[in-house]
C-alpha positions in Angstrom: 66.7 84.7 79.1 70.1 84.2 77.1 73.0 82.1 77.9 73.0 83.0 81.9 72.6 79.4 83.8 73.4 78.4 87.2 76.7 76.5 86.9 76.4 75.2 90.3 79.5 76.1 92.8 81.6 78.5 90.6 81.3 79.8 87.3 83.5 77.0 84.9 82.9 79.1 81.9 84.6 82.1 83.5 87.1 79.5 84.9 87.5 78.7 81.6 88.1 81.6 80.1 90.4 82.8 82.5 92.9 79.8 82.5 93.4 80.3 78.7 93.6 84.0 78.6 95.8 83.3 81.7 98.2 80.7 79.3 98.1 83.1 76.5 99.5 85.5 78.5 102.1 83.7 79.7 103.3 81.9 76.8 103.5 85.6 74.9 106.7 88.0 74.2 105.0 90.4 76.8 104.2 87.7 79.9 107.7 86.6 79.0 109.4 89.7 79.6 106.8 90.6 82.6 108.3 87.5 84.5 111.6 88.1 83.9 110.8 92.0 85.9 108.2 90.2 88.6 109.6 90.9 92.3 112.7 93.7 90.6 112.5 97.0 92.9 113.5 100.4 91.7 115.6 103.1 93.8 115.0 103.1 97.5 112.2 100.8 97.5 114.3 97.7 99.1 115.3 100.1 101.6 111.9 100.8 102.3 110.6 97.6 102.4 113.0 96.5 105.0 112.5 99.4 107.5 108.4 98.5 107.1 109.4 95.1 107.5 111.5 96.1 110.8 108.6 98.2 111.6 105.9 95.5 111.9 108.7 93.7 113.8 108.9 95.6 116.6 105.1 95.9 116.5 104.2 92.2 117.1 103.4 91.0 120.5 104.8 87.8 119.5 107.5 86.5 117.3 106.0 84.2 114.8 106.9 80.3 116.1 108.2 79.4 112.8 110.9 82.4 113.4 112.9 80.3 115.9 111.7 77.0 115.4 114.3 74.4 115.4 113.8 72.4 111.9 116.3 69.3 113.2 113.3 68.4 115.4 109.5 67.1 113.7 106.8 69.4 114.9 
């Protein structure tokens, strides 16, 4: 039946392999370069993002309570 075995909740082998591959990528030259540019937008993308955000806020029935919360008071 091969090496397919039940590892309980979650697949620990797949998790370990993913974490190792991710660590190697982050430490690689390409990974470092990608992280430098993470979140960069091009051309009119920023304008499009802001417009979409404004449209979403206008459609919202209520504002997020965190948006108007008085942070000087707990709770």
